[in-house]
C-alpha positions as CSV (number, residue, x, y, z in Angstrom):
1,X,34.0,63.2,46.1
2,X,32.1,61.0,43.5
3,X,33.6,60.7,40.2
4,X,31.3,62.1,37.8
5,X,31.4,60.9,33.7
6,X,29.5,63.4,32.1
7,X,30.1,67.3,33.4
8,X,28.4,70.0,31.6
9,X,30.9,71.7,29.5
10,X,30.0,75.2,31.0
11,X,31.1,73.6,34.4
12,X,34.0,72.3,33.5
13,X,35.0,75.7,31.7
14,X,34.2,77.7,35.2
15,X,36.1,75.3,37.5
16,X,39.2,75.9,35.0
17,X,38.9,79.5,35.1
18,X,39.0,80.2,38.8
19,X,41.9,81.9,40.3
20,X,41.9,79.7,43.8
21,X,42.0,76.7,44.7
22,X,38.4,75.8,46.2
23,X,39.6,73.5,48.4
24,X,41.3,76.5,50.7
25,X,38.1,77.9,51.2
26,X,36.4,74.4,51.9
27,X,38.8,74.0,55.1
28,X,38.6,77.6,55.9
29,X,34.7,77.2,56.3
30,X,34.8,73.7,57.5
31,X,37.7,73.7,60.4
32,X,40.9,72.4,58.4
33,X,41.9,69.6,56.3
34,X,41.5,66.5,58.4
35,X,37.6,67.9,59.1
36,X,37.2,67.9,55.5
37,X,38.5,64.6,54.5
38,X,36.6,62.9,57.5
39,X,33.4,64.3,56.4
40,X,34.0,63.1,52.8
41,X,34.9,59.9,53.9
42,X,31.8,59.5,55.7
43,X,29.8,60.8,53.0
44,X,31.2,58.3,50.6
45,X,30.2,55.8,53.0
46,X,26.7,56.7,53.2
47,X,26.1,57.6,49.8
48,X,27.3,54.2,48.1
49,X,25.0,52.5,50.9
50,X,22.0,50.7,48.9
51,X,19.7,51.3,51.7
52,X,20.0,55.4,51.3
53,X,19.0,55.5,47.8
54,X,15.4,56.6,48.2
55,X,15.3,60.1,49.2
56,X,13.5,61.6,46.5
57,X,10.8,59.8,47.4
58,X,10.3,61.7,50.4
59,X,8.7,64.4,48.5
60,X,6.0,62.5,47.7
61,X,4.9,60.8,51.1
62,X,2.1,62.0,53.4
63,X,3.2,63.5,56.9
64,X,3.0,60.0,58.7
65,X,5.3,58.4,56.0
66,X,7.7,61.2,56.4
67,X,7.9,61.0,60.0
68,X,8.0,56.9,59.7
69,X,10.8,57.5,56.9
70,X,12.6,59.9,58.9
71,X,12.5,57.7,61.9
72,X,13.6,54.5,60.1
73,X,16.6,56.4,58.5
74,X,17.9,58.0,61.3
75,X,17.8,55.0,63.3
76,X,19.9,53.2,60.7
77,X,22.3,55.8,60.2
78,X,22.9,56.1,63.9
79,X,23.4,52.3,63.9
80,X,25.8,52.5,61.1
81,X,28.0,55.2,62.0
82,X,28.2,54.5,65.7
83,X,29.3,58.0,66.7
84,X,28.7,60.2,69.7
85,X,25.3,62.4,70.0
86,X,27.1,65.4,69.0
87,X,29.3,64.1,65.9
88,X,26.5,61.9,64.6
89,X,24.1,64.7,64.8
90,X,25.9,68.0,63.4
91,X,27.4,65.2,61.0
92,X,24.0,64.7,59.6
93,X,22.6,67.8,60.0
94,X,25.6,70.0,58.4
95,X,26.5,67.4,55.8
96,X,24.5,64.6,54.7
97,X,20.5,64.3,54.8
98,X,18.6,66.2,52.8
99,X,16.7,69.2,54.4
100,X,14.1,68.4,56.8
101,X,14.6,64.5,57.0
102,X,16.4,64.0,60.6
103,X,14.1,61.9,63.0
104,X,14.6,63.2,66.3
105,X,17.3,66.4,66.2
106,X,15.6,68.2,69.0
107,X,16.5,64.9,71.0
108,X,20.1,66.6,70.8
109,X,19.8,70.3,70.2
110,X,17.1,71.2,72.8
111,X,16.5,67.9,75.3
112,X,20.2,66.8,75.7
113,X,21.9,70.3,75.6
114,X,19.5,71.7,78.4
115,X,20.6,68.4,80.5
116,X,24.3,69.6,80.4
117,X,23.3,73.3,81.1
118,X,21.0,72.9,83.6
119,X,21.5,69.9,85.6
120,X,23.3,69.4,88.8
121,X,26.0,67.4,88.7
122,X,23.9,64.4,90.7
123,X,21.4,64.8,87.9
124,X,24.0,65.2,85.2
125,X,25.3,61.5,86.2
126,X,22.0,60.3,86.4
127,X,20.5,61.8,83.3
128,X,23.4,62.6,80.5
129,X,24.3,59.1,80.3
130,X,20.9,57.7,79.3
131,X,20.1,60.6,76.9
132,X,23.9,60.5,75.5
133,X,23.2,56.4,74.8
134,X,19.3,57.1,74.0
135,X,18.0,55.2,76.4
136,X,15.3,57.9,76.6
137,X,14.4,60.1,74.1
138,X,13.6,63.5,74.9
139,X,12.5,67.1,73.4
140,X,12.0,70.5,75.1
141,X,8.2,72.0,75.9
142,X,8.1,75.6,76.4
143,X,5.7,77.5,74.0
144,X,1.8,77.4,75.1
145,X,-1.0,77.2,73.2
146,X,-1.7,80.8,74.4
147,X,2.3,82.0,74.9
148,X,5.0,81.8,73.4
149,X,7.9,84.3,73.5
150,X,6.2,86.3,76.7
151,X,8.0,83.7,78.8
152,X,6.4,85.3,82.3
153,X,3.0,84.4,80.6
154,X,3.3,80.6,80.6
155,X,0.8,79.2,82.5
156,X,1.5,75.4,83.0
157,X,2.1,75.3,87.0
158,X,4.6,72.9,89.2
159,X,3.1,73.0,92.6
160,X,5.3,71.8,95.5
161,X,4.1,69.3,97.8
162,X,6.5,69.5,100.6
163,X,4.6,66.4,102.4
164,X,5.3,64.0,99.7
165,X,8.6,65.8,97.9
166,X,6.8,66.2,95.0
167,X,6.0,68.2,91.9
168,X,2.3,68.2,90.6
169,X,2.0,69.7,87.5
170,X,-1.0,71.1,85.5
171,X,-1.9,72.8,82.2
172,X,-5.2,74.4,84.1
173,X,-6.6,76.2,81.0
174,X,-6.7,75.4,77.0
175,X,-4.7,78.2,76.4
176,X,-2.1,76.5,79.1
177,X,-1.5,73.2,76.7
178,X,1.9,72.7,75.4
179,X,2.1,73.7,71.9
180,X,4.7,73.0,68.5
181,X,7.4,71.3,70.7
182,X,9.2,69.0,68.3
183,X,8.7,65.3,68.9
184,X,6.4,65.9,71.6
185,X,3.5,64.7,69.6
186,X,4.4,61.2,68.8
187,X,7.7,60.1,69.3
188,X,9.8,61.6,72.8
189,X,9.3,59.5,75.8
190,X,10.6,62.6,78.0
191,X,10.8,66.4,78.1
192,X,11.8,69.2,79.5
193,X,8.8,71.2,80.5
194,X,8.7,75.1,81.6
195,X,6.4,75.7,84.4
196,X,5.6,78.5,86.8
197,X,6.9,76.9,90.3
198,X,4.7,77.3,92.9
199,X,5.6,76.7,97.0
200,X,3.3,77.6,99.6
201,X,1.1,79.6,97.0
202,X,3.7,82.4,96.0
203,X,5.3,81.8,92.7
204,X,8.9,81.7,92.1
205,X,8.6,81.7,88.3
206,X,9.2,79.6,85.4
207,X,11.5,76.5,86.2
208,X,12.7,73.7,83.9
209,X,11.6,70.1,85.1
210,X,12.3,66.6,83.6
211,X,9.2,64.9,82.6
212,X,8.5,61.2,81.7
213,X,5.5,61.5,79.3
214,X,5.6,57.8,77.8
215,X,6.2,54.1,78.7
216,X,9.5,53.2,78.0
217,X,8.1,49.7,77.8
218,X,5.2,50.1,75.4
219,X,5.1,53.9,74.7
220,X,1.8,54.7,76.0
221,X,1.1,57.8,78.0
222,X,2.4,58.1,81.2
223,X,-1.1,58.4,83.9
224,X,-2.0,62.5,83.3
225,X,-0.5,62.8,80.1
226,X,-1.9,63.4,77.0
227,X,0.1,64.2,74.1
228,X,-0.7,64.6,70.1
229,X,0.6,66.3,66.8
230,X,-0.4,69.7,65.9
231,X,-1.2,68.7,62.2
232,X,0.5,69.7,59.0
233,X,2.8,72.6,58.9
234,X,4.4,74.7,55.9
235,X,7.9,73.3,56.4
236,X,9.0,70.2,58.8
237,X,6.7,67.7,58.2
238,X,8.8,64.9,59.5
239,X,9.1,66.2,62.7
240,X,6.1,65.6,65.1
241,X,5.6,69.0,66.4
242,X,3.0,68.3,69.4
243,X,0.6,69.3,72.3
244,X,0.5,67.9,75.9
245,X,-2.1,68.3,78.5
246,X,-0.8,67.4,81.8
247,X,-3.7,66.3,84.5
248,X,-2.4,66.1,88.3
249,X,1.1,64.7,87.1
250,X,3.6,64.2,90.1
251,X,7.0,63.9,90.0
252,X,9.7,63.5,92.6
253,X,11.4,67.0,93.8
254,X,14.8,66.1,92.2
255,X,13.6,66.1,88.5
256,X,13.5,69.9,88.7
257,X,16.6,70.8,87.0
258,X,18.9,72.6,90.3
259,X,22.2,73.7,88.7
260,X,21.5,77.1,89.9
261,X,18.0,77.6,91.4
262,X,17.1,74.5,94.0
263,X,14.2,73.5,96.2
264,X,14.9,71.6,99.3
265,X,12.7,69.1,101.0
266,X,11.0,71.3,103.3
267,X,10.1,73.7,100.5
268,X,13.2,76.5,100.9
269,X,13.5,77.7,97.8
270,X,17.3,78.8,97.0
271,X,17.8,80.7,94.2
272,X,20.9,81.1,91.8
273,X,22.8,83.6,90.9
274,X,21.4,85.1,87.9
275,X,17.5,83.8,86.7
276,X,18.7,84.4,83.1
277,X,20.8,80.9,82.9
278,X,17.7,79.4,82.3
279,X,18.0,80.7,78.8
280,X,21.1,79.1,78.1
281,X,19.4,76.2,76.3
282,X,18.0,79.2,74.2
283,X,21.2,80.5,73.5
284,X,22.7,77.5,72.2
285,X,19.7,76.7,69.8
286,X,20.1,80.2,68.6
287,X,23.6,79.5,67.2
288,X,22.6,76.9,65.9
289,X,20.0,78.3,63.9
290,X,22.6,81.1,62.6
291,X,24.5,77.8,61.7
292,X,21.8,76.3,59.9
293,X,20.5,79.9,58.2
294,X,23.8,80.3,56.7
295,X,24.1,76.6,55.7
296,X,20.7,76.8,54.0
297,X,21.5,79.9,52.3
298,X,24.8,78.3,50.7
299,X,22.9,75.7,49.5
300,X,20.6,77.5,47.7
301,X,23.5,79.7,46.6
302,X,25.1,76.9,45.2
303,X,22.1,75.5,43.4
304,X,21.2,78.8,42.0
305,X,24.7,79.6,40.7
306,X,25.3,76.4,39.4
307,X,22.0,76.3,37.2
308,X,22.7,79.7,36.1
309,X,25.6,78.8,34.3
310,X,24.1,75.6,32.7
311,X,20.8,77.7,32.0
312,X,21.7,79.5,28.8
313,X,19.0,82.1,27.7
314,X,18.5,85.0,25.3
315,X,20.9,86.6,23.2
316,X,23.2,89.6,24.4
317,X,23.6,90.7,21.0
318,X,21.7,89.3,17.8
319,X,23.2,86.1,16.3
320,X,25.6,85.7,19.3
321,X,23.6,82.9,20.5
322,X,22.1,82.1,23.9
323,X,24.5,82.3,26.7
324,X,24.2,81.5,30.4
325,X,22.1,83.4,32.6
326,X,24.6,84.1,35.0
327,X,26.2,86.5,32.1
328,X,23.5,88.8,32.7
329,X,24.2,91.5,35.2
330,X,20.4,91.5,37.0
331,X,21.2,87.9,37.5
332,X,24.4,88.5,39.0
333,X,23.5,91.3,41.2
334,X,20.8,89.2,43.0
335,X,22.7,86.1,43.2
336,X,26.2,87.6,44.3
337,X,24.2,89.4,47.2
338,X,23.1,86.5,48.4
339,X,26.1,84.8,47.8
340,X,28.4,87.3,49.8
341,X,25.6,87.6,52.9
342,X,26.3,83.7,53.1
343,X,29.9,84.1,53.6
344,X,29.2,87.4,56.1
345,X,26.6,84.9,58.1
346,X,29.1,82.2,58.2
347,X,31.6,84.1,59.8
348,X,29.5,85.9,61.9
349,X,28.4,82.7,63.3
350,X,31.8,81.2,63.9
351,X,32.8,84.1,65.8
352,X,29.0,84.3,68.1
353,X,29.4,80.7,68.6
354,X,32.9,80.8,69.8
355,X,31.9,84.1,72.1
356,X,28.8,81.8,73.2
357,X,30.8,78.9,74.2
358,X,33.0,80.7,76.4
359,X,30.6,82.8,78.2
360,X,28.5,79.6,78.9
361,X,32.1,78.2,80.1
362,X,32.4,81.5,82.2
363,X,28.9,80.7,83.5
364,X,29.2,77.8,84.9
365,X,32.2,79.1,86.8
366,X,30.2,81.9,88.1
367,X,31.4,84.5,86.1
368,X,28.4,86.1,84.7
369,X,29.4,89.7,83.7
370,X,29.1,89.0,79.8
371,X,25.9,86.5,80.1
372,X,23.4,89.3,79.4
373,X,25.1,91.0,76.8
374,X,25.8,87.7,74.8
375,X,21.7,86.7,75.2
376,X,20.6,89.9,74.2
377,X,22.8,90.5,71.0
378,X,22.3,86.6,70.3
379,X,19.0,87.1,70.1
380,X,19.1,90.0,67.1
381,X,21.7,88.1,65.1
382,X,19.1,85.0,65.2
383,X,16.5,87.3,63.4
384,X,19.1,88.9,61.4
385,X,20.6,85.9,59.8
386,X,17.0,84.0,59.6
387,X,15.1,87.0,57.7
388,X,18.5,87.5,55.1
389,X,18.7,83.8,54.5
390,X,14.9,83.6,53.8
391,X,15.2,86.7,51.6
392,X,17.9,85.2,49.7
393,X,16.7,81.9,49.5
394,X,13.3,83.3,47.6
395,X,15.9,85.5,45.5
396,X,18.1,82.0,44.5
397,X,14.5,80.2,43.8
398,X,13.4,83.1,41.9
399,X,16.7,83.3,39.7
400,X,16.0,79.5,38.6
401,X,12.9,80.9,37.3
402,X,10.2,78.0,36.8
403,X,12.5,75.1,37.7
404,X,13.1,76.8,40.9
405,X,9.5,76.2,42.0
406,X,9.5,72.8,41.8
407,X,10.1,70.4,44.8
408,X,12.9,68.7,42.7
409,X,15.0,71.9,42.8
410,X,15.5,71.5,46.4
411,X,14.5,75.5,46.8
412,X,11.1,75.3,48.0
413,X,12.0,73.1,51.0
414,X,14.8,75.3,51.5
415,X,12.8,78.6,51.6
416,X,10.2,77.2,53.8
417,X,12.5,75.4,56.3
418,X,14.0,78.8,56.6
419,X,11.1,80.9,56.2
420,X,9.9,79.3,59.7
421,X,12.9,79.7,61.5
422,X,12.4,83.6,61.7
423,X,9.1,82.5,64.3
424,X,10.7,79.3,66.2
425,X,12.7,79.9,69.2
426,X,11.9,83.5,69.6
427,X,9.5,85.3,66.8
428,X,12.3,87.7,64.8
429,X,10.7,91.0,65.4
430,X,10.7,90.4,69.6
431,X,14.2,89.2,69.2
432,X,15.4,92.1,67.7
433,X,13.5,94.2,69.7
434,X,15.2,92.9,72.6
435,X,18.3,93.6,71.2
436,X,17.5,96.8,70.7
437,X,16.3,97.4,74.1
438,X,20.0,96.2,75.2
439,X,20.9,99.0,72.8
440,X,19.0,101.6,74.3
441,X,21.0,101.0,77.4
442,X,24.2,101.2,76.1
443,X,23.5,104.7,74.5
444,X,22.3,105.9,78.2
445,X,26.0,104.3,79.3
446,X,27.8,106.4,76.4
447,X,25.7,109.6,77.8
448,X,27.1,108.9,81.4
449,X,30.8,108.3,80.0
450,X,31.0,104.6,80.2
451,X,32.9,102.4,78.0
452,X,31.3,100.1,76.5
453,X,33.0,96.3,75.8
454,X,32.9,93.4,73.4
455,X,31.1,93.4,70.3
456,X,29.8,97.0,70.4
457,X,33.2,98.7,71.6
458,X,33.0,100.6,68.4
459,X,30.2,102.7,69.5
460,X,32.7,104.6,72.1
461,X,34.4,106.3,69.2
462,X,34.0,110.0,68.0
463,X,33.3,110.0,64.6
464,X,33.9,112.8,62.4
465,X,31.2,113.6,59.3
466,X,33.7,113.1,57.1
467,X,34.6,109.9,55.4
468,X,36.8,110.9,52.7
469,X,38.2,107.2,52.2
470,X,35.0,106.3,51.2
471,X,35.7,106.1,47.2
472,X,35.7,103.8,44.4
473,X,38.5,101.7,45.8
474,X,36.0,100.4,48.3
475,X,38.4,100.1,51.1
476,X,37.4,98.1,53.7
477,X,38.4,99.5,56.9
478,X,36.8,102.8,55.6
479,X,33.4,101.2,54.4
480,X,33.5,99.4,58.0
481,X,34.1,102.9,59.6
482,X,31.2,104.6,57.6
483,X,29.1,101.6,58.5
484,X,30.0,101.9,62.3
485,X,28.8,105.5,62.4
486,X,26.0,105.1,60.8
487,X,24.8,102.9,63.6
488,X,26.1,104.9,66.1
489,X,24.5,108.1,65.0
490,X,20.8,105.9,64.6
491,X,21.3,104.8,67.9
492,X,22.0,108.3,69.5
493,X,18.8,109.7,67.3
494,X,16.7,106.9,68.5
495,X,17.5,107.2,71.8
496,X,16.9,110.9,71.9
497,X,13.2,110.3,70.6
498,X,12.6,107.6,73.2
499,X,13.7,109.9,76.3
500,X,12.5,113.0,74.7
501,X,9.4,110.8,75.2
502,X,10.0,109.8,78.6
503,X,10.7,113.2,79.9
504,X,7.4,114.5,78.4
505,X,5.3,112.1,80.7
506,X,5.3,108.9,79.0
507,X,6.5,105.5,80.7
508,X,10.0,103.8,79.4
509,X,7.2,101.1,78.2
510,X,5.2,103.5,76.3
511,X,8.1,105.3,74.3
512,X,9.5,102.1,73.4
513,X,6.3,101.0,71.8
514,X,6.1,104.8,70.0
515,X,9.5,104.2,68.8
516,X,9.8,100.4,68.5
517,X,10.0,100.3,64.6
518,X,12.6,102.7,64.4
519,X,14.3,100.3,67.5
520,X,14.0,97.4,65.5
521,X,15.4,99.2,62.2
522,X,18.4,100.6,64.6
523,X,19.2,96.7,65.9
524,X,19.2,95.5,62.4
525,X,21.8,98.1,61.8
526,X,24.0,97.2,64.7
527,X,23.8,93.1,63.7
528,X,24.8,94.6,60.5
529,X,28.0,96.0,61.2
530,X,28.9,92.7,63.3
531,X,28.6,90.8,60.0
532,X,30.6,93.2,58.5
533,X,33.2,93.5,60.8
534,X,33.6,89.3,61.3
535,X,33.9,89.3,57.7
536,X,36.8,91.7,57.4
537,X,38.3,89.9,60.2
538,X,38.5,86.7,58.6
539,X,39.8,87.7,55.7
540,X,42.4,89.1,57.7
541,X,43.8,85.8,59.2
542,X,43.9,84.1,55.7
543,X,47.5,83.1,54.8
544,X,46.6,82.5,51.4
545,X,46.9,85.4,48.9
546,X,44.9,84.2,46.3
547,X,41.8,83.2,48.6
548,X,42.0,86.1,50.1
549,X,42.3,88.4,47.1
550,X,38.8,86.7,45.9
551,X,37.1,86.6,49.5
552,X,38.1,90.5,49.8
553,X,36.5,91.0,46.5
554,X,33.0,89.3,47.9
555,X,33.4,90.8,51.1
556,X,33.8,94.9,49.2
557,X,30.6,94.0,47.4
558,X,28.9,92.9,50.4
559,X,29.8,96.1,52.3
560,X,29.0,98.2,49.0
561,X,25.7,96.7,48.4
562,X,24.6,96.9,51.4
563,X,25.8,100.7,51.9
564,X,23.9,101.8,48.4
565,X,20.4,99.6,49.5
566,X,20.2,101.8,52.4
567,X,21.3,104.8,51.1
568,X,18.9,107.2,52.8
569,X,20.5,106.7,55.8
570,X,23.8,107.7,55.3
571,X,22.4,110.9,53.2
572,X,20.0,111.4,56.5
573,X,22.6,112.3,59.0
574,X,25.1,113.6,56.1
575,X,27.7,110.8,55.8
576,X,28.1,110.6,52.7
577,X,27.8,113.4,49.5
578,X,26.3,112.9,46.4
579,X,29.4,112.1,44.5
580,X,30.6,109.7,46.9
581,X,27.4,107.8,46.4
582,X,27.5,107.9,42.7
583,X,31.6,106.4,43.2
584,X,30.0,103.5,45.2
585,X,27.4,102.6,43.0
586,X,29.9,102.3,39.8
587,X,32.6,100.7,42.5
588,X,29.9,98.1,43.4
589,X,28.6,97.0,39.7
590,X,32.5,96.9,39.1
591,X,32.9,94.1,41.5
592,X,30.5,92.0,40.0
593,X,32.9,91.2,37.0
594,X,35.5,90.5,39.7
595,X,33.5,87.8,41.3
596,X,31.6,86.6,38.3
597,X,35.1,83.9,37.2
598,X,34.8,82.5,40.5
599,X,31.3,82.1,40.8
600,X,30.9,78.2,40.6
601,X,34.3,77.8,42.7
602,X,33.0,79.6,45.5
603,X,29.9,77.8,45.7
604,X,31.9,74.2,45.0
605,X,33.8,75.3,48.2
606,X,30.7,74.6,50.6
607,X,31.6,71.6,49.7
608,X,27.7,70.1,49.6
609,X,27.2,66.5,48.1
610,X,24.6,66.2,45.5
611,X,22.1,64.1,47.9
612,X,22.6,66.8,50.6
613,X,21.5,69.4,48.1
614,X,18.6,67.0,47.1
615,X,18.3,69.1,43.8
616,X,18.3,68.5,40.0
617,X,19.3,72.0,39.3
618,X,22.3,71.9,41.7
619,X,24.2,69.2,40.8
620,X,27.8,69.0,40.6
621,X,28.1,67.8,36.6
622,X,24.9,69.8,35.5
623,X,23.1,67.5,33.9
624,X,19.9,69.5,35.3
625,X,17.3,68.5,32.6
626,X,17.8,65.0,32.3
627,X,17.5,65.2,36.4
628,X,14.3,66.9,36.3
629,X,12.9,64.5,33.8
630,X,14.2,61.6,36.3
631,X,12.4,63.0,39.0
632,X,9.2,63.7,37.5
633,X,9.1,60.3,36.4
634,X,9.2,58.8,40.1
635,X,5.8,60.9,41.0
636,X,3.6,57.9,41.9
637,X,0.6,59.9,39.8
638,X,2.8,58.7,36.6
639,X,2.9,55.1,37.9
640,X,-0.7,54.6,35.6
641,X,-1.1,55.8,31.7
642,X,-4.8,56.9,32.8
643,X,-5.5,58.2,36.5
644,X,-8.5,56.6,38.4
645,X,-10.2,59.9,38.4
646,X,-10.4,60.4,34.7
647,X,-12.0,57.1,34.6
648,X,-14.2,57.7,37.2
649,X,-15.2,61.0,36.5
650,X,-13.7,62.7,33.7
651,X,-14.6,60.4,30.8
652,X,-18.3,60.0,32.2
653,X,-18.6,63.7,32.3
654,X,-16.6,64.3,28.7
655,X,-19.1,61.6,27.1
656,X,-22.2,63.2,28.6
657,X,-21.2,66.6,27.4
658,X,-20.5,65.0,23.8
659,X,-24.1,63.4,23.9
660,X,-25.6,66.7,24.6
661,X,-23.9,68.3,22.0
662,X,-25.4,66.0,19.4
663,X,-28.8,66.3,20.4
């Protein structure tokens, strides 16, 4: 780690007072001692590089300058590190490069991933080496100007020409233009295009095609292709999100990705075992988004908790002097809600990622029984994680007062970056309703006496309405059981309402729409239970007693505050008494004082470098005020004593007004 010469005394005191070694938690979060040491060595290597010392300047750049800056730095880092594409990308993404500043992340996350998942063996042998070695640079073009989440409505067409053994691709309308695809505007020279497949005037639905869009010699458009950038956005402006028009673009038959579905030379269509396999890329991307949400929230917590220890304000008692704002209960409640949610999302992501990798492996071997289940549940977890991260990053920013608004804090970038993830790769409301639809099927299975498996197997249980074990001790199994019972009661209640509508003459679609907001809320609750369950499971696997004790306190608070903030559901279904609610609230507030001594150690354990945090407020040494001043001095507007606009417009105007006043 970087050696600091002048650490703020408040932070020194906090770190000495911790009851556990944060490095044990670091290793738990980042896959062990060996990985952590390797990461730290790479961070040190890069942080000492004089070519990588100007990241703060990126805040003052235009969109074009940000894209140029990101590409130049990313290529420099790629050459310096010399690792394979997965290690390269994930390392930079998770541990080093400041928010939004990677030059071409979608090449690895979506383009290369799609090739791995959907190419036939012959296609993989040809395309994957080119993508992995960065001989070509790709993106993923699915969303259109007029269609996003409703994939059946996509208008881009790929018509098979059997005489020439080619597909002819077109975007026949304005609304069919590909839109929003990262790196499509200016950077990529290849893309995966999702288009409606037509053979002999029959539509076979959407399929993935690989298409060259720019010359490998001079980067000019390929015939029939026009792309461009969609313009400035609220976040991610170092990535050239683009549009694309296709006019009779011809590609060979073997550029349909044919791991599952095939088109033979004569136009014969051979369908794979499951059309949902085409969504495998989206599943892996959504797993990445869950990880990114947890990481962004962890960064925000690190910034806000450190600053809240350094920032001194107000007197708890008259004459006692100012104290750290983290000593105030309201600050603790807001920040520890965010911090406990961070750990819940981390452990939920880890479990979901393992399940996703296993199910994708099984699917490639023809075992498909769990694929649709994971696809549906993962959609909801993507929605929940991004909603929670966005909510609590805003909370962290607000906890930093006025300085949190400055880009110097790092928090506005985190907030905007996370907020847009509520929309990209699946609008959150549509995603959570997809999970809700799956859960309604689970309810029907329960009513037919079928046993559910996997993440929702707890819904098989017959819960009683009595939860005497829920008391001031905040016993985790009791809290989890209570929340599981709540989710089952909500599911059965909503299912009853939906099927009553159907029985009274409404279609399934009509009934679903009428109760869609309640279905959404029910699905969120089921996802919340999953995060609690995985948090508790993770604690059960910790061998180091002091760490297990600290995380148990955090987990108890996470479960308790989520119950208290949704207390209406528990009272509606008679799951808690009023006396129990009082006990829970008191116990929840008592947890704040248990977490408080370890607050700094908990955020230190995320092991973010100052460079990654990109924050004057979140510095490890706590020297926030000098850092804010140093940042302000970097602003180009401060390079001149008198701004040009003052010379040209303001001074003449003021002098004119002065003369008028003298007349």
